[in-house]
N, C-alpha and C positions, 0 to 999 in steps of 0.2 A: 476384704469387705464383703458383706453378705448381699445377696440379691435384693433384699428388701431395702437396705440402706441406699442402694444405687437406683432404685426404681423411679424416684421423682424426676430424675433427669435422663434424657436420652443420650446415647453415645454419639460422638461426632460422626457425621456422615462419611462413609467410605466412598470416595469418588470413583473407585473402580467397580463398585457394585451397581446393580440395576436400580435406578432411582425409584422411590416409592411413588404411589399414584399421585400424591399431593404435589410432587415436583416434576411430573412428566411433561407438563406444559412449558417448563423453563427453557429447554433447548430451543423450542420454536420461538418463544418470546425473545430470547437472547439473539437468535439469528435475525429476526425481523428488525430488532433495534439496531443491530450491526448493519444490516442492509440499508435501512432508511437513513441512519446517521451518516454512513459512509457516502451514500448517494448525495446527500445534502452538502456534506463537507467537501467532497471532491468536485461538486459543481463549482464551488468557489475556487478550488485549486486549478481546475482545468480552464476556466474562462480566462485566466491569466495567460495560459499557453496560446490560446487563439488570439488574444489581444497582442501578445508579444510578437507573433508572426505577422499579423495583419495591420495593426493600428499603432502600437507604441513607437515604432521607429520614427513616425511622423509627428507624434504627439509629445513625447517626452525627451526627444533627442534632436540634435542639430539637423534640420531638414536639408541643409546644404551639402551634407556628406552622407547620402543614403546607404552606401555600403557599410560604413563604420557604424551608422545608427542601427542597422539591422544586426550587425555582429554584437553590439553592446546590448541591444534589446534581448537577444538570445541569451547573453550572459546573465542578465537579470532574472531570466527564467530559471537558470541554474543556481542562482543565489539561494533560493529556498532550499534546494537540495544540500547546499553547503551548510545551511543552518540546522538541518534535520539531525545530524549526529549530536549536536549540542543539545537539542531538544530531547533526543532519545536518552541521553545521560540523565537529564533532569527528570523527565516524565517517567522513564523506566524505573528510576529509583523510587519515585513517589508511588507509582502503580504497584510495585512489589511490596511496598511498605504499608500503604493505606487502602489498596484495593483497585480493581479495574474500573468500577463504575464512576468513581470521581474523575478519573482521567478522561473517560468518554464524554462526560458533560463539559469539563473544562476546555478540551480541545475544540469542541464544536462552537462554543461561545467565542473563543479567541479567533478562530478562522473566520467566522461571520463578521466580527467587528473590523478586523484588519482588511477584509475584502470590501466592506462597505466604505471604509475610509479611502481606498484606492479610487472608488468612483467619485469621490469629492475632491481629489487632488487638483491643484492648478497645473497648467501645462508648461512646457518649455518656453513657449512664446510669452507666457504671462510672468514667470518668475525665474527663467533661465535655468542654470545648473542645479538650483535647489529642487526643481521638480523631479529629476531622476533620483536624487538623493532620498527624497521622501518616498518615492516609489520603491526603491530598494529596501528601505526600512520596513515598509508594510509587507514586502515579499518575504523578508526574514521572519516576521511574525507568522505569516502563513506557513513557512517551513517548520517553525517550532511546533505549531499546532499539528501539522500532518505527521510529525515524528511520533506522536503518541497515539494518534487516531487508530491506525490499522493494528498496531501491536496490542492495544488495549481491547479493541473489538475482537481480534483473533483469539486472544486469551479468554475473553468472556465466552465466546461461542464454543471453543474447544473444551473448556472446563465444564460447560453445561451439557455437552453433546453425549449421546450414547456412544459406547466404545466403537461399535462397528460402523458408525456413521459420522465419525469426526471429520473426515475429508469433506463430506457433503455439507455439514452445518458450517464449517469454517469457510467454505467457498462463498457463503453469502456476503462476507465482508468485501471480497473482490468483485462479486457480482454487483454489489451496491456501488462500488467505485466505477464500474463500467456504466451503470445507470446515471451516475453523476456526470460522466463525460458526455453521454448522450444528451442529457438535459442542458449542459453547457453549450454543446454544439447547436442544438435546436434553438436556443435563445439567441445565439450569435448569428445564425443564418439570416434572419430578417434584418438584423443590425448591419451585417456586412453588405447587404443589398442596398442600403441607403446611399444617396448621392454623397460624394466625398465631403462636400461642405457640411453636411449634417453628421456624417459618420465621425469626422475628426473633431467636431466641436462638442456635441452632446450625445450623439447616438451610442458611442462606445461605453458611456457611463452606465447605461441602463442595466446590463447584466450584473455589474458590480453592486449597484444600489439595491438590487433585488435580494442580495445576500442577507439583508436584515430580516426578511421574512423567513429565509432558510434557517437562520439561527433560532428563531422563535419556535418553529415547527420541530426542529431537532431537539431542542431543550425539553419541550413538552413530552416528547417520546421517551427520552432517556432518563429523565429525572427520577422516575419510579422503578427503574430497572433494578432487579435484585442482584446482590453480589453472588459470585459463584460459590457452590458448596466446597470446591477444592480450596479456594482461598480462605473461606471461613474456617475450614478444618485446620489449615496451617496457622491461622491467626489464633484459633481457640487453643491450640496446643503450644502456643508461644514459640513457634518456630519461624516467624517472619524474620527474614534476614535483616540485620541491622545495617549492613553495607552490601546491598545486592551486587554492586559492580565488582567489589573485591571478591565476593563469593563466586561470581560468574567467571571472572578472569582466572581465578585460581584453579577451579575445577572443570570449567567448560570452555576454555579458550579455543580448543580445536573446533568445536561446533560453532562458535562465534565466527571463526574464519570461514567455515563452510557457508554460513548464512551470508556473509559479506560477498563471497564469490558467487553464490546463487542469486543474490539480489541484483547483480549486474544485469540480469535479464530485463530489468526495467528499461535498459537502453533501447530495446525494441519499441517500447511504448513512446519514449520521448522522440525517437527518430520518426516514427509513424505520425505522431500527433503534431509535432512542431516543425522539425526540419523538412520533412516531405511536403508538408502544407506550404511552407515558405518557398521551397523549390518549385512546386507546381504552379504557384501564383506569381512567381518572379517574372521579370521581363524576358528572361531566357526562354521559359516555357510558355507562360502567358495563359494558363488555364483559369477558369472562372472561380472566384472565391467561394461562392455559394455552392457550386457543384462539388468542389473538393471537401467542403464541410459536410456535405451529404454523404460522401464516401466514409468519413469518420463516423457519422451517425449510424449508417446502415451496418458498418462493420461492428460497432459496439452493440447494436441490437442483436446481431447474430451471436456475439459473445455472451449476451445474457442467457441464451439457450445453451451454448456450448459449455460454459463454465460448470454448471451443476452436473452436466452429463459426464464431463471429464472427471469431476470429483467423485461421482458414483463409481466410475470405473476404478479410480484410485483406491476406493474402499474395498474393491474386490481383488485387484492384482498388485496393489502397492503404490506408494508415492513416486518412487524413483523412475519406473518405466514411463509414467505419464509425464512427469516433468521433463525427462530427457527427450521425449517425443516433441514436446513443445519447444524446447530450446534449440535442438538440432534442426527441427523443421523450420523455425523462424530464421535461422541462419541461412537457410537455402532460399526461402521464399522472399526475403528482402530484395534479392537480385531481381526477381520477376516484377515486384511491385514498383521499384524505382525505375526499371526499364520501361514499364508501361507508362509511367508519368512522363519520362523523357520522349516517348513516342507520341504523347498527346492523345492517346486513344481512351476515351471515357469508358467504353465497355470493358476493355482490358484492365483499366484502373479499378473499376468496381469489382471485377472478378478476382483479380489478384489481391486487392485490398481486403476483401471479405475472407478469402481463404487464408491469407497471411495473418491478419490481425484478429479477425472474428473467430476463426476456427482453430488454427494451429497454435498461435500464441496463447490462446485461452487455456491450453493444456498445462503450460507452465504457470501462467498467471493465476489460475484458479486453484492450483494445488499447493503453492508455496505456503499459504497460511497454516495448513496442517503439517506439511513437511518441516517447516522451521520450528513451529511451536512444539512439536513432539520431540525435538532434540533436547529440550530443557525440562527440569523439574519445576513445579509450581512456584517455589520460593524465588526463582530468578527468571521465570519464563518471560514476563513482560520485558524485563531488561535485556535478556538475550535476544529476543526477536526485534525489539526496538533498535538496539545499538547495531546489531548485525545488519539489519535491513537498511537502516538509514545511512550507514557508511557506504554500502553498496549503491543505494539510491543517489547518494551525493555524486558519485562518479557518473551514474546514468544521467543525472540532471545536466551535467556539463557536456554530455555527449553531443548535444545540439551545437554547442560552441566548437567542439573539436570537429564535428562534421562540417560546419560552416567554413572552417579553415581548410579542411581536406578537400572540399569542393572547389577551392581555388578562387581567384579574384572574380571570375565570371559566374561562380556558383553552379557550374554545370557538370562537375566531375562526380556524377551519381555512382559510378562504379567504385570509386575510392571509398565513398561513404558506405556502400553495400559491403565491401570487404572489411571495413572497420567494424560494422555491426555484426557480421558473421564471426569475426575473430572474438568479439565479446561473448557471443552465444557459445562458442567452443570452450571458452574459459568457464562459463557457467556449467556446462555439461560435465566437464572434467571434475569440477569441484563437487557437484552433487553425486557423481558416480562413486565418490569415496565415502559418502555418508552411510549410516546404518538405515536399514529399512525398518519402519516403526509401525506400519499400519495394523499389525497384529499384537502390538505391545499394549497391555492393559493401561488405562489412564493413570492409575496410581503408581505405575512403575516407569512412566516416561521420564527420561533423563537419567535413569539409573545406569551406572557404569557396569559393563559386563563382568568385571572382576570384583564387584563389591562384596559378593558372597565369600569369595576367597579371602578377603580381608577380615571376614568375621562380622560384617554388618549386614543386616537384613533390610530390605527396602521398606520404606515407610510410604504412606499414601501420597506424600508430596514428592517422592523421588529421592529423599535424603536417607541416610542410614543412621541407626542407633548403635553405638559401639557394643552394647551388650546383646545385640541381636533381636531385641524385642521391638515390636512396632506399636504405634499408638492404637491401631485397631485391635491388635492382640491384647494390649493392656486393658482396653475398654471391655473386651469380651471376658477376660479373666476376672475383671472386677465384678 
């Protein structure tokens, strides 16, 4: 084909190349959309955690058996995590087939509506056992939504980001998640301070009803977001996987297992956010609800600063060292934090909580979006990250239920809970230690197997290979 005949159309963009001036704003726009959308969506997700620890045992379950009510309420928190692998299968498939943007819009709407409905549900006193059934149903919908949110936002930011700053840009998704947790906590602080008669009748509903505004804002932000050039290139070259799950499990099953093991680090978040809060405010310890909510808010505020700093460091020294610092450090500091709660010392609780969750845990929490996303090629990236993380998160979600049982009938065995959490952190560390370091791998070669060249296939921009050794970029250039 002559140069003149090819001139009217531009070659497909090479995602591994420096973006032209017209597209240089996209990484920032994608990161902002991921940050704001994640903050708004995880506001919805985290207010459930606060309510499950402080309110739901007395609102949706039998008040005559408070110990069982608390245990079941914790289990409903984990139900969303059990639903997330199912959502990951569905939304991962759709996202790798139709694009990242569509999933980002859909998940936000689903989360907002299901959360709003929770605020409208009748209580156990009004309709009996039908109340917790409806609550669980809405929690399942929340889980389905969350399954696609982070994976789609991570893929969007990673595929828009400059190669040498992928860790920094993808960290905005988790930074937004922490912001959502802060927002949820700040909204719940005045609600928790209400007299019991008001709290357990109408006060608890306010944070959930506000989610309708959350959904509208998030939709307006995300509806005009552009699809990533990486996915557009894959789509234009007709290389979108027909069955992303089959492709993923056939060629990338080992990395899926690594992501599952690494995603167990979310156990730290659920223990800190839910179990430790319930432990601290229980009759055994008797700390103030509002003060303990402030511990979470301040720790998450510190995390907003720590996450991008850890991400910048990971762009310089690699993903694995930073993640391992966070996972191993969290396994140690959980002992200090739970001990401080058992001692009832507010200064020590704030100090250890900030260091534990705000600083050290942020190293692992802020880095996993780039660490996991870089394990897969574009054609199965959303499925790989979604399925791997959501299976790991499902275990983490039920960690609060396990912890409640480990703590014993009196709920005071904090040492057993700390050992359980530390053991999970050790598993995460060992799993990620076996992964490849990818921070210097060009975007177009992410997910490429080390022996692909030996088999005679050269890497294509989406990480797949062509048997004859030619790439789509090379073909375009030669044309």
